[in-house]
C-alpha positions as CSV (number, residue, x, y, z in Angstrom):
1,M,20.2,-8.4,26.4
2,Q,21.7,-5.5,24.5
3,I,24.5,-6.0,22.1
4,Y,26.3,-3.3,20.1
5,I,28.5,-4.0,17.2
6,V,31.1,-1.4,16.2
7,S,31.9,-2.0,12.6
8,I,32.6,-0.1,9.3
9,F,30.4,-2.7,7.6
10,P,27.3,-2.8,9.9
11,E,25.1,-4.0,7.1
12,M,27.2,-7.2,7.0
13,V,26.6,-8.0,10.7
14,E,22.9,-7.0,10.4
15,T,22.2,-10.2,8.5
16,V,22.6,-12.3,11.7
17,A,19.4,-10.7,12.9
18,E,17.4,-12.0,10.0
19,Y,17.6,-15.8,10.7
20,G,17.2,-18.5,13.3
21,V,17.6,-18.0,17.0
22,V,18.8,-14.4,16.8
23,R,15.8,-13.3,14.9
24,R,13.5,-15.2,17.3
25,A,15.2,-13.6,20.3
26,I,14.7,-10.1,18.8
27,E,11.0,-10.9,18.0
28,C,10.4,-12.1,21.5
29,G,11.9,-9.0,23.0
30,L,14.8,-10.9,24.6
31,L,17.5,-9.2,22.5
32,S,18.3,-5.8,21.1
33,L,21.1,-5.4,18.5
34,G,22.6,-2.0,17.9
35,Y,25.3,-0.9,15.3
36,M,27.9,1.9,15.5
37,D,29.8,2.8,12.3
38,P,33.1,4.6,13.1
39,R,32.7,6.5,9.8
40,D,29.8,8.3,11.4
41,F,32.2,9.8,13.9
42,T,34.8,11.1,11.5
43,E,35.5,14.8,11.0
44,D,36.5,15.0,7.4
45,T,34.4,14.9,4.2
46,R,36.0,11.6,3.1
47,R,35.0,10.0,6.4
48,T,38.5,8.6,6.9
49,I,38.9,5.9,9.5
50,D,42.4,4.6,8.7
51,D,45.9,5.9,8.2
52,R,49.4,4.6,7.4
53,P,51.2,2.8,10.2
54,Y,54.1,4.5,12.1
55,G,57.3,2.7,11.4
56,G,56.3,1.8,7.9
57,G,55.0,-1.5,6.6
58,P,52.1,-2.7,4.4
59,G,48.4,-1.8,4.9
60,M,46.6,0.7,6.9
61,V,45.6,1.0,10.6
62,M,42.2,2.0,12.0
63,K,42.4,5.4,13.7
64,F,41.8,5.9,17.4
65,G,39.4,8.9,17.3
66,P,36.4,7.6,15.2
67,V,36.5,4.1,16.7
68,A,36.8,5.4,20.3
69,A,33.9,7.8,19.7
70,A,31.7,4.9,18.3
71,I,32.5,2.8,21.4
72,R,31.7,5.6,23.8
73,E,28.4,6.4,22.1
74,A,27.4,2.7,22.5
75,E,28.4,2.7,26.1
76,R,26.0,5.6,26.8
77,T,23.0,3.3,26.4
78,L,24.4,0.3,28.2
79,P,24.7,-0.6,31.9
80,E,28.2,0.0,33.3
81,E,28.8,-3.8,33.7
82,C,28.7,-4.3,30.0
83,P,32.2,-4.9,28.7
84,V,33.8,-3.9,25.4
85,I,35.1,-7.0,23.6
86,G,37.7,-6.6,20.9
87,L,37.7,-9.4,18.3
88,T,41.5,-9.7,17.7
89,P,43.9,-12.5,16.7
90,Q,45.7,-12.1,20.0
91,G,42.6,-12.6,22.1
92,E,41.5,-15.6,24.3
93,I,40.0,-18.4,22.3
94,F,36.2,-18.0,22.3
95,D,34.6,-21.3,23.5
96,Q,31.4,-22.5,25.1
97,T,32.6,-21.5,28.6
98,V,33.1,-17.9,27.4
99,A,29.7,-18.0,25.6
100,E,28.0,-19.1,28.9
101,R,29.7,-16.3,30.8
102,F,28.5,-13.7,28.3
103,A,25.0,-15.0,28.3
104,R,24.8,-14.0,32.0
105,L,25.6,-10.3,31.1
106,P,22.9,-7.6,30.4
107,G,24.9,-6.8,27.3
108,F,28.2,-6.1,25.7
109,I,30.0,-4.3,22.8
110,L,31.8,-6.2,20.1
111,L,34.5,-4.2,18.3
112,T,35.4,-5.5,14.9
113,G,38.7,-4.6,13.2
114,R,39.7,-4.2,9.6
115,Y,42.9,-3.6,7.6
116,E,46.1,-4.4,9.5
117,G,44.5,-3.7,12.8
118,I,43.4,-1.0,15.3
119,D,45.7,1.6,16.9
120,E,47.0,-0.2,20.0
121,R,46.2,2.7,22.2
122,L,42.5,2.1,21.6
123,I,42.9,-1.5,22.7
124,E,44.6,-0.3,25.9
125,S,42.1,2.4,26.8
126,E,38.7,1.2,25.6
127,V,38.8,-2.6,25.4
128,D,38.1,-4.8,28.4
129,E,38.7,-8.2,26.9
130,E,40.0,-9.6,23.6
131,L,38.6,-12.7,21.9
132,S,39.7,-14.8,18.9
133,L,37.8,-17.5,17.0
134,G,41.0,-19.4,16.4
135,D,44.4,-19.4,14.7
136,F,43.4,-18.4,11.2
137,V,43.0,-15.1,9.4
138,L,39.8,-13.3,8.5
139,S,39.5,-10.1,6.5
140,G,37.7,-8.5,9.4
141,G,35.9,-9.1,12.7
142,E,32.4,-9.1,11.4
143,I,32.1,-12.8,10.8
144,A,33.6,-13.4,14.3
145,A,31.0,-11.0,15.8
146,M,28.2,-13.0,14.2
147,A,29.5,-16.2,15.5
148,V,29.8,-14.8,19.0
149,I,26.3,-13.4,18.9
150,D,24.7,-16.6,17.7
151,A,26.6,-18.7,20.3
152,V,25.6,-16.4,23.2
153,V,22.0,-15.6,22.2
154,R,21.0,-19.3,22.0
155,L,21.9,-19.5,25.7
156,I,19.5,-16.8,26.8
157,P,16.6,-18.4,28.7
158,G,13.5,-18.5,26.5
159,V,15.2,-18.2,23.1
160,L,15.3,-21.9,22.2
161,G,12.0,-23.7,21.7
162,D,13.1,-26.5,24.1
163,E,14.8,-25.3,27.2
164,H,16.9,-28.5,27.3
165,S,18.3,-28.0,23.8
166,A,21.3,-25.8,24.8
167,L,22.2,-28.3,27.6
168,Q,22.6,-31.1,25.0
169,D,24.6,-29.1,22.5
170,S,28.2,-30.1,21.6
171,F,30.6,-28.7,24.2
172,A,27.8,-27.9,26.7
173,S,29.2,-30.7,28.8
174,G,32.7,-30.3,27.7
175,L,32.3,-33.0,25.1
176,L,31.3,-33.4,21.5
177,D,27.6,-34.3,20.9
178,Y,26.4,-37.8,20.4
179,P,25.3,-38.9,16.9
180,H,21.7,-38.2,15.9
181,Y,19.3,-40.2,13.7
182,T,15.8,-39.8,12.3
183,R,13.4,-41.7,10.0
184,P,13.7,-44.0,8.1
185,K,15.2,-46.8,10.2
186,E,17.4,-48.0,7.4
187,I,19.2,-46.1,4.7
188,E,21.3,-48.0,2.1
189,G,22.0,-50.8,4.5
190,R,22.8,-48.5,7.5
191,C,20.5,-49.0,10.4
192,V,19.6,-46.8,13.4
193,P,21.2,-48.3,16.6
194,S,18.7,-50.6,18.1
195,V,19.0,-49.0,21.6
196,L,17.4,-45.9,20.2
197,L,14.3,-47.9,19.1
198,S,14.0,-49.7,22.5
199,G,12.0,-47.1,24.4
200,D,14.3,-47.6,27.4
201,H,15.1,-44.0,28.3
202,A,17.8,-44.9,30.8
203,E,19.7,-47.1,28.3
204,I,19.3,-44.5,25.6
205,A,20.8,-41.8,27.9
206,R,23.6,-44.2,28.8
207,W,24.3,-44.9,25.1
208,R,24.3,-41.3,24.2
209,H,26.7,-40.4,26.9
210,K,29.0,-43.3,25.9
211,Q,29.0,-42.1,22.3
212,A,29.7,-38.5,23.3
213,L,32.7,-39.7,25.3
214,G,33.9,-42.0,22.6
215,R,33.5,-39.5,19.8
216,S,35.4,-36.9,21.8
217,Y,38.1,-39.4,22.6
218,I,38.6,-40.2,18.9
219,R,38.1,-36.8,17.3
220,R,39.0,-34.3,20.1
221,P,41.2,-36.1,22.7
222,D,42.1,-32.7,24.1
223,L,38.5,-32.3,25.4
224,V,38.6,-35.7,27.3
225,K,42.0,-34.8,28.8
226,K,40.5,-31.6,30.3
227,L,37.8,-33.6,32.1
228,H,38.1,-35.5,35.3
229,L,36.2,-38.7,34.4
230,D,34.3,-40.3,37.2
231,E,34.2,-44.1,37.5
232,E,31.0,-44.4,35.4
233,Q,32.3,-42.2,32.6
234,Q,35.6,-44.2,32.5
235,K,33.6,-47.4,32.3
236,L,31.6,-46.0,29.4
237,L,34.7,-44.9,27.6
238,D,36.4,-48.3,28.1
239,E,33.2,-50.0,26.7
240,F,33.3,-47.7,23.7
241,I,37.0,-48.4,22.9
242,K,36.4,-52.2,23.2
243,E,33.4,-52.0,20.9
244,Q,35.4,-50.0,18.3
245,E,38.2,-52.5,18.5
246,L,35.8,-55.4,18.0
247,A,34.1,-53.7,15.1
248,T,37.5,-53.1,13.4
249,T,38.4,-56.8,13.9
250,N,35.1,-58.0,12.4
251,E,35.6,-55.7,9.4
252,Q,39.0,-57.3,8.7
């Protein structure tokens, strides 16, 4: 996979390539990261990439010319089916489904903004899709770009050490992940659930699925509402709710 990042702070995004799964993907030849700085495509000695907004108002706006030139230079080395993704507040929320879709692409370009934004005409002419991490404000799109890269790259076949790891991540099934435990068996009076020590893999799988359903029901009910629970899943969720009610009663 080839990913290009268009940013006036490419050195900030470059750090994502130094750690974890992204670094492993690059070392294994499964990923190539490229960087385009719009400042390299300016025509004045000050390398100006922003200007005052028409209509007045605070802040500055990134200019069309340098940013468009940076995007077009990146496009020259990528297959035609590689989209340009603008990381903007008005974009679609980036989630696991979007990450899985991107992981099937040969590559893409991530456009990161700064200041008050980018000239809208560039969004209209150069950007294929807009994405947002959520309803909060960042100083620029670089952090969002790193999050997108990490989420997508871990889904590339061969990147993770265990091919089943990505399938068991939170949100991979539309639910939060189940709780995890490791040694020792007891810590300050808190014990590992006995089912995990039983060696019964079928019961362990059932318990984990029940916990994922229950945890999502409590912490992210919106996720459960999106799913069409089958009979077994509904049974597991009902069991979880009853167990929680019983535990609450015993504590009282």
